[in-house]
LOZANU-576778 format. One line per 5 residues: number of its first residue (from 1); their letters; for each residue x negated, y, z negated of C-alpha. Coordinates in Angstrom, 2 decimals. Each point is the difference from the previous one (the first is absolute). Layout:
BEGIN
NUM> a> X:Y:Z ~ ...
//
This chain:
BEGIN
1> mdvee> -33.32:-1.20:32.72 ~ -2.25:1.53:-2.59 ~ 1.50:1.46:-3.10 ~ -1.93:2.53:-2.00 ~ -0.40:-1.06:-3.59
6> ppaep> 1.60:2.66:-2.24 ~ -2.35:1.43:-2.58 ~ 0.16:-0.53:-3.72 ~ 2.68:-2.68:0.02 ~ 1.13:-0.85:-3.51
11> plqpt> -0.59:-3.64:-0.97 ~ 2.91:-2.28:-0.69 ~ 0.74:-0.11:-3.69 ~ 0.66:-3.18:-1.95 ~ 3.52:-0.57:-1.22
16> rlyvk> 1.41:-1.73:-3.03 ~ 3.31:-1.12:-1.41 ~ 0.68:0.56:-3.67 ~ 2.09:-2.32:-2.10 ~ 1.66:2.99:-1.62
21> rwfiv> 1.71:0.81:3.30 ~ 2.73:-2.46:-0.98 ~ 0.52:1.82:-3.25 ~ 0.41:3.25:1.92 ~ 2.65:-1.38:2.34
26> llfss> 1.88:-1.75:-2.79 ~ -0.03:3.13:-2.12 ~ 1.40:1.99:2.90 ~ 2.66:-2.64:0.57 ~ 0.97:0.25:-3.64
31> yslcn> 0.78:3.69:-0.01 ~ 1.52:-0.25:3.46 ~ 2.26:-2.62:-1.54 ~ 0.88:2.33:-2.84 ~ 0.91:2.79:2.37
36> syqwi> 2.05:-2.08:2.44 ~ 1.90:-1.52:-2.92 ~ 1.26:3.42:-1.01 ~ 1.19:0.68:3.53 ~ 2.60:-2.76:-0.19
41> qygii> 0.88:-0.02:-3.70 ~ 3.01:2.28:0.47 ~ 1.35:-1.27:3.28 ~ 0.16:-3.67:-0.89 ~ 2.48:0.80:-2.79
46> snifm> 1.39:3.16:1.57 ~ 3.52:-0.65:-1.26 ~ -1.24:0.03:-3.59 ~ -1.93:3.23:0.44 ~ 2.96:1.56:1.80
51> ryydv> 2.20:-0.71:-2.97 ~ -2.60:0.96:-2.60 ~ -0.97:3.33:1.56 ~ 3.47:0.50:1.46 ~ -1.34:0.76:3.45
56> stfti> 0.93:-1.19:3.48 ~ -1.51:-2.94:1.83 ~ -1.78:2.34:2.35 ~ -1.64:1.76:-2.92 ~ -1.34:-3.31:-1.32
61> dwmsm> -1.17:-0.89:3.49 ~ -2.11:3.13:-0.14 ~ -1.89:-1.50:-2.92 ~ -1.47:-2.36:2.58 ~ 0.01:2.31:3.00
66> iymlt> -2.02:2.59:-1.91 ~ -2.97:-2.32:0.56 ~ 0.48:0.35:3.73 ~ 0.72:3.71:-0.10 ~ -3.04:0.82:-2.11
71> yipfi> -2.28:-2.01:2.23 ~ 0.73:2.08:3.09 ~ -1.39:3.39:-1.10 ~ -2.83:-1.32:-2.15 ~ -1.57:-2.79:2.04
76> fpvtw> -2.33:2.20:2.02 ~ -1.30:1.93:-3.03 ~ -0.54:-3.30:-1.77 ~ -1.84:-1.58:2.93 ~ -2.15:3.10:0.18
81> lldkk> -0.68:-0.34:-3.71 ~ -0.90:-3.65:0.54 ~ -2.48:0.93:2.69 ~ -1.54:2.78:-2.05 ~ 0.07:-1.37:-3.55
86> glrvv> 0.07:-3.73:0.57 ~ 1.98:-2.94:-1.26 ~ -0.59:0.54:-3.69 ~ 1.50:3.48:-0.14 ~ 3.03:-0.99:2.06
91> alvat> 0.60:-3.09:-2.12 ~ -0.42:2.04:-3.16 ~ 2.50:2.62:1.13 ~ 2.45:-2.68:1.10 ~ -0.26:-1.71:-3.36
96> alnca> 0.45:3.30:-1.83 ~ 3.10:0.92:1.97 ~ 1.41:-3.47:-0.42 ~ -0.66:0.14:-3.72 ~ 1.48:3.49:-0.36
101> gtwik> 3.09:-0.92:1.94 ~ 0.49:-3.09:-2.10 ~ -0.20:1.87:-3.28 ~ 2.30:2.72:1.25 ~ 2.58:-2.68:0.64
106> vlsvr> -0.29:-1.08:-3.60 ~ 1.33:3.42:-0.98 ~ 2.94:-0.20:2.40 ~ 1.99:-2.77:-1.64 ~ 3.15:1.97:-0.61
111> pdlfa> 3.04:0.45:2.23 ~ -0.64:3.72:0.27 ~ -3.67:-0.39:0.96 ~ 0.25:-1.26:3.55 ~ -2.11:2.92:1.20
116> vtflg> -2.77:-1.08:-2.37 ~ 0.01:-3.56:1.24 ~ -0.02:1.30:3.54 ~ -3.01:2.13:-0.84 ~ -1.75:-3.05:-1.37
121> qfccs> 0.80:-1.92:3.16 ~ -1.34:2.89:2.03 ~ -3.31:-0.18:-1.84 ~ -0.18:-3.70:0.74 ~ 0.82:0.66:3.64
126> caqvf> -2.89:2.45:0.13 ~ -2.25:-2.74:-1.35 ~ 1.12:-2.27:2.82 ~ -1.39:2.45:2.54 ~ -3.42:-0.61:-1.52
131> ilgmp> 0.48:-3.77:0.01 ~ 1.57:-1.22:3.23 ~ -2.91:0.76:2.29 ~ -2.76:-1.26:-2.27 ~ -0.11:-3.77:0.69
136> stias> -1.77:0.26:3.36 ~ -2.44:2.57:-1.35 ~ -0.82:-2.14:-3.01 ~ -0.51:-2.99:2.26 ~ -2.30:1.86:2.38
141> vwfgs> -2.08:1.56:-2.77 ~ -0.43:-3.05:-2.22 ~ 0.44:-3.09:2.16 ~ -1.93:-1.67:2.80 ~ 1.19:-0.29:3.59
146> eevst> 1.28:-3.54:-0.54 ~ 2.15:0.89:-2.99 ~ 1.36:3.48:0.65 ~ 3.36:-1.30:1.19 ~ 0.34:-2.17:-3.06
151> acsig> -0.98:2.87:-2.27 ~ 2.44:2.32:1.75 ~ 2.75:-2.59:-0.37 ~ -0.71:-0.27:-3.71 ~ 0.22:3.76:-0.29
156> vfgnq> 3.35:-0.05:1.75 ~ 0.94:-2.98:-2.14 ~ -0.12:2.14:-3.13 ~ 2.61:2.32:1.46 ~ 2.10:-2.88:1.30
161> igdte> 0.07:-1.66:-3.40 ~ 0.58:3.74:-1.95 ~ -11.14:3.08:16.97 ~ -1.98:-2.94:1.38 ~ -3.24:-1.38:-0.43
166> rscad> -0.68:3.55:0.85 ~ 2.75:1.37:-2.12 ~ -1.28:-2.26:-2.69 ~ -3.45:-0.43:1.34 ~ -3.19:1.68:0.86
171> psepr> -0.02:3.77:0.37 ~ -0.33:1.82:3.24 ~ -3.04:0.13:2.22 ~ -2.41:2.93:-0.22 ~ 1.49:3.21:1.26
176> gddwm> -1.33:2.73:2.21 ~ -3.25:-0.69:1.84 ~ -1.29:-2.55:-2.50 ~ -1.31:-3.29:1.38 ~ 0.53:-3.44:-1.41
181> ktapg> -1.44:-3.44:0.69 ~ 1.74:-3.26:-0.74 ~ -0.79:-3.68:0.45 ~ -3.75:0.22:-0.62 ~ -2.21:-2.86:1.15
186> lasiv> 0.54:-1.46:3.45 ~ 1.79:3.07:1.26 ~ 1.34:3.28:-1.30 ~ 2.81:2.31:0.99 ~ -0.85:3.68:0.20
191> wspgp> 3.10:2.14:-0.63 ~ 0.23:3.67:0.94 ~ 3.33:1.41:-1.23 ~ -0.10:3.12:2.16 ~ 1.02:3.52:-0.93
196> lgksl> 3.58:-0.75:-1.04 ~ -0.94:-1.35:-3.38 ~ 1.72:-3.20:-1.06 ~ 1.93:-0.40:3.25 ~ -1.25:-2.28:2.75
201> stssr> -0.42:2.86:2.41 ~ -0.66:-0.07:3.71 ~ -3.66:0.73:-0.66 ~ -0.45:-2.83:-2.48 ~ -2.11:-2.92:1.10
206> ldlve> -1.18:-3.38:-1.16 ~ -3.29:-1.48:1.19 ~ -1.70:-3.30:-0.56 ~ -3.66:0.12:-0.92 ~ -2.45:-2.78:-0.66
211> gdpql> -0.10:-1.25:-3.53 ~ -2.74:1.25:-2.24 ~ -0.91:-1.56:-3.34 ~ -0.72:3.50:-1.24 ~ 3.71:0.80:0.34
216> rpapg> 0.81:-2.32:-2.88 ~ 0.68:1.65:-3.35 ~ -3.13:1.58:-1.31 ~ -1.24:-1.04:-3.42 ~ 0.74:3.49:-1.25
221> aaetk> 3.55:0.11:1.36 ~ 2.86:0.68:-2.34 ~ 1.20:-3.17:-1.69 ~ 3.61:-1.17:0.24 ~ 1.85:-1.90:-2.65
226> vyrrr> 3.47:-1.24:-0.85 ~ 0.90:0.69:-3.63 ~ 2.32:-2.10:-2.08 ~ 1.75:3.09:-1.27 ~ 1.40:0.62:3.49
231> wvmlv> 2.91:-2.23:-0.99 ~ 0.61:2.13:-3.08 ~ 0.33:3.05:2.23 ~ 2.35:-1.79:2.36 ~ 2.16:-1.43:-2.77
236> lfsav> 0.20:3.37:-1.76 ~ 1.05:1.77:3.16 ~ 2.53:-2.73:0.77 ~ 1.44:0.41:-3.48 ~ 0.42:3.76:0.48
241> sasna> 1.59:-0.60:3.39 ~ 2.34:-2.59:-1.51 ~ 0.95:2.36:-2.82 ~ 0.86:2.72:2.47 ~ 1.93:-2.35:2.27
246> fmwlq> 2.02:-1.29:-2.94 ~ 1.16:3.50:-0.85 ~ 1.06:0.47:3.60 ~ 2.61:-2.76:-0.32 ~ 0.94:0.19:-3.66
251> ygivs> 3.02:2.17:0.76 ~ 1.20:-1.50:3.26 ~ 0.22:-3.61:-1.08 ~ 2.51:1.00:-2.70 ~ 1.41:2.94:1.92
256> niftr> 3.56:-0.59:-1.16 ~ -1.11:0.32:-3.62 ~ -1.93:3.22:0.57 ~ 2.86:1.41:2.07 ~ 2.35:-0.52:-2.92
261> fygvd> -2.49:1.17:-2.63 ~ -0.93:3.28:1.69 ~ 3.42:0.59:1.54 ~ -1.39:0.51:3.50 ~ 0.95:-1.49:3.34
266> plavd> -1.85:-2.99:1.50 ~ -1.90:2.18:2.47 ~ -1.57:1.95:-2.85 ~ -1.32:-3.23:-1.51 ~ -1.20:-1.12:3.44
271> wlsmi> -2.10:3.16:0.11 ~ -1.85:-1.18:-3.09 ~ -1.52:-2.59:2.33 ~ -0.11:2.10:3.16 ~ -1.95:2.77:-1.73
276> yllty> -3.00:-2.35:0.23 ~ 0.36:0.03:3.76 ~ 0.67:3.70:0.35 ~ -2.93:1.07:-2.15 ~ -2.40:-2.08:2.05
281> iplil> 0.59:1.83:3.28 ~ -1.35:3.48:-0.84 ~ -2.70:-1.18:-2.42 ~ -1.65:-2.87:1.87 ~ -2.32:2.14:2.13
286> pvlwl> -1.27:2.12:-2.92 ~ -0.53:-3.15:-2.06 ~ -1.90:-1.65:2.86 ~ -2.18:3.07:0.22 ~ -0.56:-0.11:-3.74
291> ldrrg> -0.98:-3.66:0.28 ~ -2.57:0.89:2.64 ~ -1.41:2.85:-2.06 ~ 0.19:-1.19:-3.59 ~ -0.03:-3.76:0.18
296> vrdvv> 2.19:-2.80:-1.22 ~ -0.48:0.47:-3.75 ~ 1.40:3.52:-0.03 ~ 2.95:-0.98:2.18 ~ 0.89:-3.03:-2.11
301> lvgaa> -0.46:2.07:-3.14 ~ 2.40:2.65:1.25 ~ 2.49:-2.66:1.04 ~ -0.16:-1.71:-3.37 ~ 0.42:3.36:-1.72
306> fncig> 3.11:0.86:2.00 ~ 1.37:-3.48:-0.63 ~ -0.54:0.39:-3.74 ~ 1.49:3.48:-0.10 ~ 3.05:-1.03:1.96
311> awvki> 0.59:-2.97:-2.28 ~ -0.07:2.21:-3.09 ~ 2.30:2.56:1.58 ~ 2.57:-2.73:0.52 ~ -0.01:-0.78:-3.71
316> gsvgp> 1.47:3.43:-0.60 ~ 2.77:-0.54:2.54 ~ 2.08:-2.60:-1.85 ~ 3.25:1.88:-0.10 ~ 2.98:0.32:2.36
321> elfav> -0.67:3.69:0.52 ~ -3.74:-0.44:0.67 ~ 0.06:-1.41:3.50 ~ -2.11:2.91:1.25 ~ -2.70:-0.89:-2.53
326> tffgq> -0.11:-3.64:1.05 ~ -0.11:1.10:3.63 ~ -2.96:2.25:-0.76 ~ -1.76:-2.87:-1.72 ~ 0.62:-2.19:3.01
331> fvcsv> -1.34:2.74:2.23 ~ -3.23:0.12:-1.97 ~ -0.34:-3.76:0.40 ~ 0.66:0.34:3.71 ~ -2.93:2.41:0.23
336> atvfv> -2.18:-2.69:-1.55 ~ 1.06:-2.36:2.80 ~ -1.66:2.24:2.57 ~ -3.30:-0.42:-1.85 ~ 0.36:-3.77:-0.23
341> lgips> 1.36:-1.43:3.25 ~ -3.10:0.56:2.13 ~ -2.57:-1.20:-2.51 ~ -0.17:-3.83:0.48 ~ -1.99:-0.04:3.25
346> ylasv> -2.32:2.74:-1.24 ~ -0.61:-1.74:-3.30 ~ -0.69:-3.31:1.73 ~ -2.56:1.53:2.34 ~ -1.86:1.76:-2.83
351> wfgpr> -0.15:-2.90:-2.47 ~ 0.29:-3.29:1.89 ~ -2.26:-1.95:2.29 ~ 0.66:-0.78:3.67 ~ 1.58:-3.38:-0.72
356> evsta> 2.47:1.21:-2.60 ~ 1.20:3.44:1.05 ~ 3.20:-1.38:1.51 ~ 0.71:-1.89:-3.20 ~ -0.68:3.08:-2.09
361> csvgv> 2.22:2.13:2.21 ~ 2.79:-2.55:-0.30 ~ -0.32:0.00:-3.78 ~ 0.23:3.78:-0.06 ~ 3.13:0.02:2.13
366> lgnql> 1.58:-2.86:-1.90 ~ -0.35:1.98:-3.21 ~ 2.64:2.35:1.31 ~ 2.21:-2.89:1.03 ~ -0.39:-1.55:-3.44
371> giaig> 1.33:3.20:-1.51 ~ 2.97:-0.12:2.35 ~ 0.67:-3.59:-1.03 ~ -0.07:0.95:-3.68 ~ 2.18:2.97:0.86
376> fllpp> 2.58:-2.40:1.35 ~ -0.30:-2.36:-2.97 ~ -0.30:2.05:-3.19 ~ 2.46:2.93:0.26 ~ 3.09:-2.27:0.15
381> ilvpn> -1.36:-1.78:-3.07 ~ -1.09:3.10:-1.91 ~ 3.08:2.05:0.89 ~ 3.10:-2.22:-0.21 ~ 3.32:1.36:1.19
386> vedmd> 1.52:0.73:-3.40 ~ 2.99:2.27:-0.54 ~ -1.25:1.91:-3.04 ~ -1.93:3.02:1.28 ~ -2.18:0.31:-3.09
391> elagh> -1.03:-3.62:0.28 ~ -0.64:0.45:3.70 ~ -2.14:3.06:-0.73 ~ -2.04:-2.10:-2.41 ~ -0.63:-2.63:2.67
396> irnmf> -1.04:2.61:2.55 ~ -2.25:1.68:-2.55 ~ -1.68:-3.32:-0.78 ~ -0.69:-0.59:3.68 ~ -1.49:3.44:0.39
401> yitag> -2.16:-0.46:-3.09 ~ -1.35:-3.26:1.41 ~ -0.84:1.51:3.37 ~ -1.52:3.09:-1.63 ~ -2.10:-2.17:-2.28
406> vatfl> -1.30:-2.07:2.89 ~ -0.68:3.08:2.12 ~ -1.85:1.68:-2.87 ~ -2.08:-3.09:-0.67 ~ -0.94:-0.27:3.67
411> filvi> -0.81:3.71:0.17 ~ -2.40:-0.38:-2.92 ~ -1.54:-3.06:1.65 ~ -0.53:1.92:3.22 ~ -1.75:2.78:-1.90
416> ivfqe> -2.27:-2.43:-1.82 ~ -0.51:-2.82:2.48 ~ 0.68:1.07:3.56 ~ -3.14:0.93:1.93 ~ -0.47:1.85:3.25
421> rpelp> -2.23:-2.66:1.54 ~ -2.61:-2.57:-1.01 ~ -3.61:1.06:-0.51 ~ -1.03:-1.99:3.07 ~ 2.21:-0.37:3.07
426> ptqaq> 1.57:-3.42:0.65 ~ -0.60:0.02:3.77 ~ -2.49:1.36:2.48 ~ 2.68:2.12:1.62 ~ 0.95:1.49:-3.36
431> arars> -3.65:0.78:-0.64 ~ -0.22:1.83:3.32 ~ 3.22:1.86:-0.71 ~ -1.42:1.32:-3.27 ~ -2.94:1.54:1.84
436> lppeq> 2.16:1.96:2.44 ~ 0.19:3.76:-0.54 ~ 3.62:0.90:-0.81 ~ -0.07:3.04:2.26 ~ -0.18:-2.29:3.05
441> ysyla> 3.58:-1.18:-0.57 ~ 3.00:2.08:1.04 ~ 3.22:-0.97:-1.73 ~ 2.19:2.00:2.35 ~ -1.71:-1.42:3.07
446> silrl> 0.58:-3.51:-1.33 ~ 3.73:0.63:-0.42 ~ 0.24:1.46:3.50 ~ -1.70:-3.06:1.47 ~ 2.45:-2.25:-1.81
451> vrnrp> 2.98:1.98:1.27 ~ -1.30:-0.37:3.56 ~ -0.43:-3.75:-0.41 ~ 3.17:-1.30:1.67 ~ -0.16:-3.61:-1.23
456> fmllv> -0.51:1.23:-3.54 ~ 2.90:2.46:0.21 ~ 2.25:-2.83:1.23 ~ -1.11:-1.99:-3.02 ~ 0.76:2.98:-2.24
461> vtygl> 3.60:-0.03:1.25 ~ 0.47:-3.77:-0.21 ~ -1.60:-0.18:-3.44 ~ 2.29:2.76:-1.22 ~ 3.08:-1.80:1.33
466> nvgcf> -0.88:-3.29:-1.69 ~ -1.16:1.36:-3.35 ~ 2.79:2.59:0.01 ~ 2.50:-2.85:0.23 ~ -1.74:-1.69:-2.93
471> yavgt> 0.25:3.19:-2.06 ~ 3.70:0.30:0.79 ~ 0.70:-3.63:-0.91 ~ -1.95:0.32:-3.25 ~ 1.73:3.23:-0.99
476> llnrm> 3.55:-1.13:0.81 ~ -0.33:-3.66:-1.01 ~ 1.90:0.39:-3.26 ~ 2.88:1.72:1.73 ~ 0.23:-2.68:2.68
481> iiihy> -0.12:-2.89:-2.47 ~ 2.56:1.26:-2.51 ~ 2.47:0.79:2.79 ~ 0.19:-3.70:0.83 ~ -0.99:-1.39:-3.41
486> pgeev> 1.35:2.31:-2.75 ~ -1.82:-0.13:-3.33 ~ -3.12:-1.60:1.51 ~ -2.40:2.85:-0.71 ~ -2.60:-2.39:-1.42
491> nagri> 0.18:-2.26:3.03 ~ -0.28:3.05:2.23 ~ -3.34:0.66:-1.64 ~ -0.99:-3.62:0.41 ~ 0.87:0.13:3.68
496> gltiv> -2.22:3.06:0.34 ~ -2.72:-1.86:-1.84 ~ 0.41:-2.90:2.43 ~ -0.38:2.36:2.95 ~ -3.23:1.45:-1.33
501> iagmv> -1.53:-3.27:-1.22 ~ 0.67:-1.60:3.37 ~ -1.52:3.07:1.63 ~ -3.10:-0.29:-2.16 ~ -0.48:-3.54:1.22
506> gslic> 0.59:1.15:3.55 ~ -2.53:2.81:-0.38 ~ -2.72:-2.33:-1.22 ~ 0.70:-2.58:2.69 ~ -0.03:2.66:2.71
511> giwld> -3.25:1.46:-1.30 ~ -1.72:-3.38:-0.02 ~ 1.40:-0.77:3.44 ~ -1.37:3.25:1.42 ~ -3.42:-0.65:-1.50
516> ktkty> -0.07:-3.37:1.73 ~ 1.58:0.80:3.38 ~ -0.29:3.78:0.54 ~ 3.32:-0.19:1.91 ~ 1.24:3.37:-1.19
521> kqttl> 2.64:0.86:2.57 ~ 1.35:-3.53:0.33 ~ 0.33:-0.44:-3.75 ~ 1.51:3.45:-0.46 ~ 2.56:-0.60:2.74
526> vvyfm> 1.00:-3.43:-1.32 ~ 0.39:1.26:-3.57 ~ 1.96:3.02:1.23 ~ 2.39:-2.18:1.97 ~ 0.43:-2.36:-2.94
531> slvgm> 0.80:3.02:-2.19 ~ 2.84:0.74:2.39 ~ 1.16:-3.61:-0.14 ~ -0.20:0.04:-3.80 ~ 2.07:3.19:-0.16
536> vvyts> 2.66:-1.48:2.28 ~ 0.22:-3.18:-2.09 ~ 0.12:1.97:-3.26 ~ 2.75:2.22:1.41 ~ 2.01:-3.04:1.10
541> tlslg> -0.19:-1.79:-3.35 ~ 0.37:2.88:-2.46 ~ 3.80:-0.18:-0.11 ~ 0.39:-3.79:0.01 ~ 0.54:-0.14:-3.77
546> hlwvv> -2.92:-2.33:-0.73 ~ -2.66:1.84:-1.97 ~ -2.61:-2.74:0.44 ~ 0.25:0.44:3.77 ~ -0.75:3.70:-0.42
551> fvtag> -3.10:-0.90:-2.02 ~ -1.25:-2.22:2.83 ~ 0.73:2.41:2.84 ~ -1.33:3.00:-1.94 ~ -3.20:-1.92:-0.69
556> slgff> -0.38:-0.75:3.70 ~ 0.55:3.66:0.79 ~ -2.59:1.08:-2.55 ~ -2.59:-2.50:1.22 ~ -0.17:1.67:3.40
561> mtgyl> 1.10:3.59:-0.68 ~ -2.29:0.53:-2.99 ~ -2.68:-2.21:1.52 ~ -0.14:2.46:2.88 ~ -1.46:2.76:-2.19
566> plgfe> -3.70:-1.03:0.08 ~ 0.32:-1.02:3.66 ~ 0.86:3.56:0.94 ~ -3.01:1.35:-1.88 ~ -2.41:-2.45:1.58
571> favel> 1.35:0.43:3.53 ~ -0.25:3.77:-0.41 ~ -3.66:-0.22:-0.94 ~ -0.71:-2.09:3.08 ~ 1.74:2.54:2.23
576> types> -1.70:3.03:-1.58 ~ -3.54:-1.27:-0.65 ~ -2.24:1.72:-0.98 ~ 2.30:2.61:-1.54 ~ 0.51:0.20:-3.75
581> egtss> 2.17:-2.83:-1.27 ~ 1.52:2.32:-2.59 ~ 1.26:2.40:2.65 ~ 1.55:-2.69:2.19 ~ 1.70:-1.73:-2.93
586> gllnc> 1.23:3.35:-1.26 ~ 1.73:0.73:3.29 ~ 1.61:-3.45:-0.04 ~ 1.32:0.57:-3.51 ~ 1.24:3.45:0.93
591> saqvf> 2.07:-1.50:2.81 ~ 1.38:-2.59:-2.41 ~ 1.08:2.71:-2.43 ~ 1.81:1.97:2.71 ~ 1.92:-3.01:1.28
596> giift> 0.57:-1.22:-3.55 ~ 1.81:3.20:-0.91 ~ 2.06:-0.02:3.18 ~ 0.96:-3.66:-0.28 ~ 0.81:0.17:-3.70
601> icqgk> 2.31:2.98:0.38 ~ 1.69:-1.31:3.15 ~ 0.42:-3.57:-1.23 ~ 1.28:1.21:-3.36 ~ 2.66:2.12:1.69
606> iidty> 0.94:-2.86:2.34 ~ 0.33:-2.43:-2.92 ~ 2.18:2.43:-1.95 ~ 2.23:0.63:3.00 ~ 0.08:-3.24:1.98
611> gtlpg> -1.61:-2.68:-2.17 ~ -3.25:-1.94:-0.16 ~ 0.31:-1.78:3.36 ~ -0.09:3.16:2.16 ~ -2.75:1.39:-2.21
616> niflc> -2.22:-3.02:0.52 ~ 0.78:-0.12:3.73 ~ -1.22:3.59:0.10 ~ -3.40:-1.18:-1.24 ~ -0.03:-2.99:2.36
621> vflli> 0.36:2.31:2.99 ~ -3.10:1.97:-0.96 ~ -1.98:-3.15:-0.74 ~ 0.85:-1.17:3.51 ~ -1.24:3.31:1.40
626> gaglt> -3.18:-0.32:-2.05 ~ -0.65:-3.53:1.25 ~ 0.35:1.19:3.58 ~ -2.38:2.90:-0.56 ~ -2.50:-2.32:-1.67
631> aliks> -0.11:-2.09:3.17 ~ -1.00:3.15:1.91 ~ -3.04:0.75:-2.18 ~ -3.22:-0.45:1.93 ~ -2.23:-2.35:-1.96
636> dlrrq> -3.15:2.11:0.14 ~ -1.96:-1.69:-2.78 ~ -2.87:2.45:-0.08 ~ -1.78:-1.43:-2.99 ~ 0.20:-3.52:1.33
641> kankl> -1.38:1.15:3.34 ~ -2.93:1.62:-1.75 ~ -0.73:-3.25:-1.84 ~ 0.19:-1.99:3.23 ~ -2.40:2.41:1.66
646> vkiaa> -2.63:-0.77:-2.60 ~ 0.39:-3.74:0.63 ~ -0.23:0.46:3.76 ~ -3.14:2.07:-0.41 ~ -1.64:-2.65:-2.15
651> aaamt> 0.95:-2.75:2.46 ~ -1.31:2.04:2.93 ~ -3.33:0.50:-1.72 ~ -0.34:-3.72:-0.61 ~ 0.74:-0.94:3.63
656> dpgke> -2.14:2.78:1.52 ~ -2.88:0.58:-2.42 ~ -2.40:1.13:2.71 ~ 1.56:3.38:0.43 ~ -0.94:2.61:-2.52
661> cravt> 3.41:1.60:0.07 ~ 3.05:0.44:2.21 ~ 3.25:1.88:-0.15 ~ 3.13:-1.59:-1.38 ~ 3.40:1.02:1.34
666> pmiqp> 2.00:1.42:-2.90 ~ 3.05:-2.06:-0.92 ~ 1.62:2.79:-1.96 ~ 2.01:2.53:1.95 ~ -0.13:3.61:-1.15
671> qsvpp> 2.95:1.38:-1.87 ~ 2.36:2.43:1.66 ~ -2.04:3.07:-0.78 ~ -1.27:2.63:2.40 ~ -3.58:-0.38:1.21
676> ps> -2.60:2.21:-1.63 ~ -0.47:3.37:1.59
//
């Protein structure tokens, strides 16, 4: 059948990968590392902080949980900020918050200043909101289609030490009634999105037309290029994310110490971690909107600012009577988290070429995990469980000064170095995305389409169950270890480090595997089931009395449970294509924060009342439920189907060159949205 050639079709634009994309993802991983380190720095030596601040275990647990609590209300504002201001602003804000929170902690090294240290941790938790979602964005902005998963994994790696090719890859297709041609040469696909904007509506169509040499990029088309500085952007963002993640755990990993220092119960310390989760829930949608409107630079900048402020607030909370101050500082840091978590995929798509967006996204996510790892490792070393309260206050103050210094340094770097996007786009899709009028995109309509996407909503629940269990284990690890191995605060931190390092390796392996096989559901289901197996084995061996066995089983648990993080992002992007990767990843993180708060509180109460075995069995039950729900997710890989359609069209043109054009049956089913009126 004849297809009318649409008028004034824009030529395909050349694309380019910049060497600097690796600098961008590594930079992001660095500050993600810094942030995630502060998340765990309290909890891994919670007994020391409990004694120093003379607070309960629950109070020290809140030094970690504040990260979760803060994430909940702030994630949507941060994702909005990322969409509106770009990666640079979000990374800058995240670094600032992480820096502020760190320096606040420096002022809180006194038994009566628990409130100050909590305030510093709050600031760091706010920075985390700006960090956690950035890896996939960084990967999609800066990296090519063959490297987005790797880039995203590196972004996550920064957080593990301190959403898929689409979440870390090329931006969405043209919206509204715009037309697009792909695969020039032998054959071309003509895409008409229909009146429902980005959704694949019932009136959308794909047609195959005969190839035309004139459809190749015109000499005057916009040039694409991959800059070397893309890696600077990624590394800087990862560093901010790591800084924020570190402050999330810096209370919980030594929760017994902070409970004693601030004189609060264990639940209060748990809330220093859970505040990160709680803050995310109400703020994620506004942050997503801000990301759409202002761009990534503004969002990252705000996140870095909150992280810096929160860190400095904590410095003024070093005193037993200042728990409220340290909680406020942690709250500020938790706000930064909302601006950070959704950035990796966005940053990758803006800065990285098609063959490296996955890598860039992984780097951005790993920055946060790096911070968590450091949060497990350093607090037990920096804050030993000493009896003298003045000496303990000095140790806590030193830790807060270090985190504040790092957060401030990263905030300054974000201001000076972090850029919104490269001068020339790295991919053809990114070049097309830049030319789209912003008024054609409806943020609210995108969220409604995601909510109506049943496979995606199932993934939201299963992702929240898995990551929520990880948050609970990370927050309560110190408490579980010292119950069975008294006086082993340092080894508790090392066990946490083992969990995260193993998870970093798992994240990278899973990202590379997905790039090679594209088996999203199968890989996600296998890793989910192995997370359940790892949790069962860890639960069974925790009380055996052999610490080396706990190291081994905890490492196995971390390999799969933490390795699941980028898998969820990438699977979500496949299920929601061509929706914004920042929005989908933000909803996943919001679910994780909700379940993280619930699991941390419930498991903490179960451990205090019945012991560690029932508490861990509690988590195993929900992991089993999550594995079953994962098996029910329909593997509707929309992006992969679109790619296959292009290949089929090209093959059809080669085998039937005599026909000028013929219709191609669409392989992509419309989303569950009402037909246009």
